[in-house]
VEXKOLFI-832423 format. One record per residue: residue number from 1; residue in one letter; x, y, z of N, C-alpha, C in turn. Coordinates in steps of 0.1 Angstrom, whole numbers. Example, Ala and Ser with C-alpha at 12.3 -4.5 7.8 and 13.67 -1.06 7.14 Angstrom:
(1,A,(132,-57,78),(123,-45,78),(132,-33,78))
(2,S,(128,-22,71),(137,-11,71),(129,0,79))
END
This chain:
(1,M,(13,-14,1),(-1,-1,-3),(10,12,-2))
(2,A,(4,26,-8),(8,36,-6),(9,43,5))
(3,E,(25,54,10),(27,60,15),(14,66,15))
(4,P,(2,74,25),(-2,89,29),(0,95,18))
(5,S,(12,99,24),(17,120,16),(25,108,-1))
(6,T,(25,103,1),(25,99,-11),(9,101,-24))
(7,I,(-2,94,-15),(-15,94,-18),(-15,109,-22))
(8,A,(-17,116,-8),(-23,129,-8),(-18,139,-18))
(9,R,(-3,138,-18),(4,148,-28),(7,154,-42))
(10,P,(-11,142,-50),(-12,151,-61),(-33,161,-62))
(11,Y,(-36,150,-46),(-48,160,-41),(-42,176,-31))
(12,A,(-28,174,-29),(-24,187,-22),(-16,197,-38))
(13,E,(-15,192,-47),(-10,200,-62),(-28,208,-67))
(14,A,(-36,196,-67),(-48,197,-73),(-52,213,-67))
(15,A,(-54,209,-51),(-60,221,-43),(-53,233,-42))
(16,F,(-39,228,-45),(-34,242,-46),(-32,251,-59))
(17,Q,(-27,244,-72),(-34,252,-81),(-50,261,-81))
(18,Q,(-56,249,-69),(-72,258,-70),(-75,270,-66))
(19,A,(-67,268,-59),(-60,280,-45),(-51,289,-48))
(20,K,(-43,288,-57),(-36,296,-66),(-47,308,-75))
(21,Q,(-54,297,-85),(-61,304,-97),(-68,312,-87))
(22,A,(-73,309,-79),(-88,317,-70),(-80,330,-65))
(23,S,(-65,331,-62),(-62,340,-54),(-64,341,-42))
(24,D,(-68,323,-36),(-74,319,-22),(-65,311,-10))
(25,L,(-49,311,-16),(-36,300,-5),(-43,302,13))
(26,A,(-45,312,16),(-53,312,30),(-61,302,35))
(27,G,(-77,313,21),(-86,307,22),(-84,288,20))
(28,W,(-80,282,12),(-78,269,10),(-71,264,19))
(29,S,(-63,260,24),(-51,259,37),(-63,265,52))
(30,R,(-70,270,53),(-78,267,64),(-93,252,61))
(31,M,(-92,256,48),(-104,246,46),(-92,235,52))
(32,I,(-82,232,41),(-80,220,47),(-75,210,55))
(33,A,(-72,223,70),(-63,220,85),(-78,217,92))
(34,R,(-94,225,83),(-105,222,95),(-108,207,92))
(35,L,(-102,200,79),(-107,191,75),(-104,175,79))
(36,A,(-87,185,81),(-69,171,88),(-80,170,106))
(37,A,(-80,183,105),(-87,184,124),(-100,174,132))
(38,G,(-107,181,115),(-119,174,118),(-125,157,120))
(39,L,(-113,152,108),(-119,139,109),(-102,134,116))
(40,Q,(-104,141,128),(-96,127,137),(-108,132,151))
(41,D,(-114,137,152),(-125,136,159),(-136,125,159))
(42,P,(-140,114,173),(-143,104,170),(-152,106,167))
(43,V,(-161,116,170),(-182,117,164),(-174,117,146))
(44,T,(-175,124,135),(-163,122,127),(-166,115,117))
(45,N,(-154,104,124),(-148,83,122),(-164,82,128))
(46,R,(-175,81,135),(-188,74,137),(-189,80,124))
(47,M,(-196,91,120),(-206,98,112),(-198,86,91))
(48,L,(-183,88,96),(-181,82,83),(-177,73,83))
(49,A,(-182,59,91),(-183,47,97),(-199,40,90))
(50,N,(-209,52,89),(-221,46,89),(-221,43,79))
(51,P,(-228,29,70),(-233,30,57),(-241,30,55))
(52,A,(-257,44,59),(-260,43,58),(-263,55,48))
(53,L,(-252,62,53),(-249,78,46),(-246,87,37))
(54,A,(-250,82,28),(-250,85,12),(-231,100,12))
(55,S,(-229,96,5),(-216,107,-3),(-221,122,-6))
(56,D,(-226,119,-12),(-231,132,-11),(-236,147,-7))
(57,K,(-242,134,10),(-250,143,24),(-235,141,29))
(58,L,(-221,129,30),(-215,133,37),(-205,144,33))
(59,S,(-208,147,25),(-200,154,18),(-207,171,14))
(60,Q,(-211,171,18),(-220,184,28),(-221,187,39))
(61,A,(-222,177,47),(-218,181,60),(-205,179,61))
(62,L,(-195,178,56),(-178,181,61),(-178,196,51))
(63,A,(-185,197,43),(-184,207,35),(-182,214,41))
(64,E,(-196,215,54),(-204,223,64),(-189,227,73))
(65,V,(-184,217,80),(-178,217,89),(-163,223,90))
(66,C,(-155,221,74),(-147,230,73),(-148,243,69))
(67,G,(-160,249,66),(-160,258,61),(-158,258,48))
(68,A,(-162,252,32),(-154,251,24),(-165,265,21))
(69,Y,(-164,273,14),(-175,283,11),(-180,281,-3))
(70,S,(-163,277,-15),(-164,283,-28),(-174,269,-31))
(71,T,(-176,272,-48),(-186,255,-54),(-170,248,-56))
(72,E,(-156,252,-56),(-144,245,-59),(-140,235,-47))
(73,Q,(-141,246,-34),(-137,243,-20),(-151,224,-19))
(74,K,(-163,229,-23),(-169,216,-20),(-166,206,-27))
(75,N,(-166,211,-42),(-162,193,-50),(-151,187,-50))
(76,F,(-139,199,-45),(-124,188,-37),(-134,178,-27))
(77,I,(-141,181,-23),(-138,179,-1),(-153,165,-12))
(78,Q,(-155,170,-24),(-166,159,-29),(-161,148,-37))
(79,L,(-147,149,-40),(-140,146,-50),(-131,131,-39))
(80,L,(-124,140,-31),(-122,135,-17),(-127,118,-14))
(81,V,(-146,122,-8),(-153,116,-7),(-150,103,-14))
(82,S,(-156,108,-23),(-162,101,-39),(-149,91,-41))
(83,N,(-136,94,-37),(-123,88,-41),(-120,83,-28))
(84,E,(-130,80,-18),(-118,71,-3),(-110,73,-1))
(85,R,(-103,90,2),(-94,97,-2),(-96,106,13))
(86,L,(-103,101,24),(-101,112,37),(-93,100,45))
(87,S,(-89,96,48),(-77,92,56),(-65,98,51))
(88,V,(-61,96,46),(-54,109,34),(-53,124,48))
(89,A,(-68,128,48),(-64,139,51),(-50,150,57))
(90,S,(-51,146,71),(-36,150,73),(-21,153,73))
(91,A,(-15,146,62),(-6,147,46),(-9,160,39))
(92,L,(-23,154,32),(-29,168,25),(-28,180,32))
(93,A,(-25,178,47),(-28,193,49),(-9,197,48))
(94,E,(-6,186,51),(9,192,51),(15,192,37))
(95,A,(12,187,24),(18,194,14),(8,202,13))
(96,F,(-3,205,14),(-7,217,7),(1,230,15))
(97,E,(3,234,25),(9,234,37),(24,241,33))
(98,T,(28,226,19),(43,226,17),(43,240,11))
(99,L,(36,237,-2),(37,235,-17),(27,252,-11))
(100,R,(22,254,-1),(16,271,0),(31,283,3))
(101,N,(39,274,13),(48,277,18),(60,283,9))
(102,T,(67,274,2),(77,272,-10),(65,285,-16))
(103,H,(55,285,-22),(51,302,-31),(52,308,-27))
(104,E,(46,312,-10),(50,326,-6),(66,329,-3))
(105,Q,(73,316,-4),(87,323,7),(86,323,21))
(106,V,(83,312,25),(82,316,37),(87,302,41))
(107,L,(97,299,54),(100,293,61),(90,289,74))
(108,D,(96,270,75),(84,264,88),(93,267,98))
(109,A,(96,269,106),(107,266,115),(97,257,127))
(110,H,(99,247,137),(100,246,146),(108,241,162))
(111,I,(102,253,167),(109,255,179),(110,252,194))
(112,A,(120,240,196),(107,235,212),(115,237,219))
(113,S,(112,244,233),(117,255,244),(115,246,252))
(114,A,(125,253,265),(127,242,279),(122,251,289))
(115,F,(111,266,284),(106,272,288),(92,279,281))
(116,T,(85,285,285),(69,290,278),(83,305,271))
(117,M,(74,302,262),(86,321,252),(72,328,251))
(118,D,(74,343,253),(62,349,259),(64,353,240))
(119,A,(59,364,231),(55,368,223),(60,379,218))
(120,L,(74,388,225),(86,391,221),(97,386,217))
(121,Q,(92,370,224),(114,362,226),(103,355,208))
(122,Q,(92,354,206),(89,343,193),(94,361,186))
(123,Q,(93,369,191),(92,379,179),(108,377,170))
(124,S,(118,374,188),(131,381,184),(133,370,177))
(125,L,(139,352,182),(138,347,173),(132,347,158))
(126,V,(123,354,159),(119,353,138),(125,358,132))
(127,D,(132,372,140),(140,382,138),(153,374,128))
(128,V,(154,375,141),(171,365,135),(167,351,131))
(129,L,(164,345,121),(162,338,109),(157,343,106))
(130,K,(151,348,104),(145,359,86),(162,362,82))
(131,A,(172,371,93),(181,375,92),(189,368,81))
(132,K,(191,352,87),(199,347,89),(194,337,73))
(133,Y,(183,334,75),(182,321,56),(174,337,48))
(134,G,(170,351,52),(163,364,39),(157,355,31))
(135,R,(143,348,39),(136,349,39),(121,344,52))
(136,N,(106,348,50),(97,356,59),(99,338,70))
(137,V,(99,335,83),(94,323,95),(83,324,98))
(138,K,(77,313,98),(65,309,108),(73,298,115))
(139,V,(69,296,126),(73,297,137),(59,291,151))
(140,S,(58,272,145),(56,268,161),(64,261,176))
(141,V,(57,265,181),(60,261,195),(59,252,200))
(142,E,(74,242,212),(69,239,223),(73,234,229))
(143,I,(66,234,246),(77,230,254),(86,215,258))
(144,D,(96,217,261),(102,198,262),(112,202,272))
(145,E,(108,202,280),(118,205,301),(128,200,297))
(146,S,(134,187,294),(137,180,288),(154,180,288))
(147,L,(151,198,278),(166,208,270),(171,214,281))
(148,I,(161,215,299),(167,222,305),(164,235,307))
(149,G,(178,239,296),(172,258,287),(181,258,275))
(150,G,(175,259,272),(174,272,255),(167,270,246))
(151,V,(169,262,236),(165,261,229),(165,250,213))
(152,I,(160,243,203),(164,240,191),(147,239,186))
(153,I,(161,245,178),(155,248,166),(156,244,150))
(154,R,(140,232,143),(145,227,130),(134,233,119))
(155,I,(144,239,114),(140,243,96),(139,237,86))
(156,G,(135,227,73),(136,216,73),(143,208,80))
(157,D,(156,201,73),(162,192,78),(174,195,84))
(158,E,(175,212,86),(183,214,98),(182,220,106))
(159,V,(187,215,116),(187,214,132),(199,229,141))
(160,I,(195,239,151),(195,243,156),(191,242,168))
(161,D,(210,235,178),(207,230,190),(207,239,201))
(162,A,(209,252,204),(211,261,217),(206,257,229))
(163,S,(206,239,233),(199,237,249),(210,233,251))
(164,I,(208,237,271),(220,236,278),(218,216,278))
(165,R,(209,202,271),(211,195,274),(221,190,261))
(166,G,(220,194,249),(227,196,242),(244,197,241))
(167,K,(246,209,249),(260,217,253),(261,205,263))
(168,V,(258,205,267),(260,191,277),(266,180,270))
(169,S,(254,173,267),(266,158,256),(275,162,252))
(170,Q,(277,179,242),(287,181,237),(301,177,244))
(171,L,(294,185,257),(307,184,270),(310,168,266))
(172,A,(301,162,270),(304,147,274),(312,139,263))
(173,D,(308,141,253),(316,134,235),(330,138,238))
(174,A,(329,154,240),(342,157,238),(354,150,249))
(175,L,(346,151,265),(359,143,275),(359,125,269))
(176,R,(347,122,261),(352,104,253),(370,105,261))
END
């Protein structure tokens, strides 16, 4: 069986082309993210498992939940339902965001911090990353207390480890 990302890629590319043509990347992004989040809900999963629910009713219900306002968005959801591709919605959302970020020249940075970061600290990190990469940066932050202090920043396949745990590990390796 094919990987979800392999199955999702052509759907993400088609959605991206529709969004670009309609000049509504943000709207399509919200709709696809809501679809992926909604399909994680147990109530939605029970609804999907109901064989008595016709695919057009299912598509209509999902379109309302996802905020699919345009005809193209509703048709896209209908396509996913009729091709039984709802299971790859999370991979689809991820692939769409990757295409959008590439188009808008935005880097996606994931920051793991030992402590909660306020808006000023996050903006300071964003400014440093913008200066380093020469592109806009979108960040997501998570708390990882095992870092002891500092942060680990992941951008694509690059990792910047500025954590105390990382420094202690480097010191231990140097002493061996």
